[in-house]
N, C-alpha and C positions, 0 to 999 in steps of 0.2 A: 842857532843850533850848533852844538859842539860837534866836531868831527875828530875821530881818533887819528893819531899820527901813526905812521909805519905801515906795514903790510896788512892787508885784510884778506879774509877768507869768505867765500860765499856760504850762506846758510839759508835754511828754509824758514817759512813763516809758521805761525801757530796752527794753520790748517793741516800741517803734517803730523800733528799729535794724534795718535790713533786711540781715542777713547773707545772706539768700537772693538778694540782688542780685549777690553775688560769682560770677563765672563764670571758668572756667579754659580754657586752651589747652594741648593736649598738647605736651610738650617731650621730645625725645630727643637733644638736642645735648650737647656737652661741658660739664663743670662751669664755671659762671661766676657771678660775683657781680653781682646786679642791684640797682640803687637807684632807688626812686621817691620823689619829694618833692613836697609841696604846702604852700603857705602859706595855703590857703583853707579850712582845717578850722575848724569851729565847733560848739560844743555850748552847753548852758546850765548855769550854775552852779546847782545845786539849792538852795543856801542863799539866794542873792540873786535868782535868776531872770534875771540879766543874762548876756549872751553871754560865753563863753570862746572866744577866737580864737587859733589857733596854727598851728604848722608840724608836719607829720607827715613823718618820714623812715622809710622802710621799706627794709631791706637784706635780701636773701635769696639763697640758693643753691638753685635748684630741683632737685627730684628728677625728677619726671615731669610737673609742671604749672607753667604760668605763669599769673599773674592777668591777666585781660583788663582793659585800662586804663579803658575807659568804665564797666565794671561797678564797678571800684574807686572811681571818681569818684562814681557813684550811691550806693554804699555809704557813702562819707564824708559825702555830703550828707544821708543819712538820720539823721545825728546832730544836724542843725541845730537842731531844736526839742526835743531830749531833755535832760532834767535829769540830768546825770551828772558826778561829780567828775572832775577831771583824771586822777588816778591810775587810777580805774576805767575811764575811756575808753581809756587806754593799754592796760590789761589786756584790755579787750574787743576792741580792734583786734587785738592780738597773738593772742589765743585764736581769734578768727574766722579770721584769715589762716592760722594754723598748722593749724587743722582743715580748711580749704579746700584748702591747697596741700600739706600734709605735706612741707615742704621739708627739705633737708639742714641748712640754717641759716636762722634768721630773727632779725632785730633790728628792733624798732619803737621809735622815739624821738619823743616829742612835746615841743615847746618852745612854751609859751604866752606870749602878749604880756604885758608888764609889767602887774601889778596891785598897787597899794599899794607900789610900789617893789621888788617881788619878781618875778623871772623863775622860772617853774616848768619844770623839765625832768624828764621821766619816761622811763626806758629799760627795756625788757624784751629780753633777749638770750638766745637758746636755749643758747649756750655757757656763759654764766654761771649758767644756771638748772639745769644738770645736777646731779643729786643722786647 
């Protein structure tokens, strides 16, 4: 197992992610595509203990529920001190939102700030994941 060199910082495990912060609002309107974006997402690289900062883009078509925006912000902030790999964070966000909203369509994309000259983009899309 590889071990990072240099100083390390303590961080929390995934149990600290607060999916229970997510609240919904009833929706009975016409079908529409809704996009929410933030460039204030951060978590911790569990290898180095350093922050991973990035942009989250969420696109969904609601069925009966909308996500309440303040609750979504609190949910994203709950990742701030959690050690989670970028791909796992994208997966967790997707799964938590899908479970909460049960939307007709959901896409979650994370684009992380450049690290070592590499930009990481992770996408989970309910249309592409149909089996």
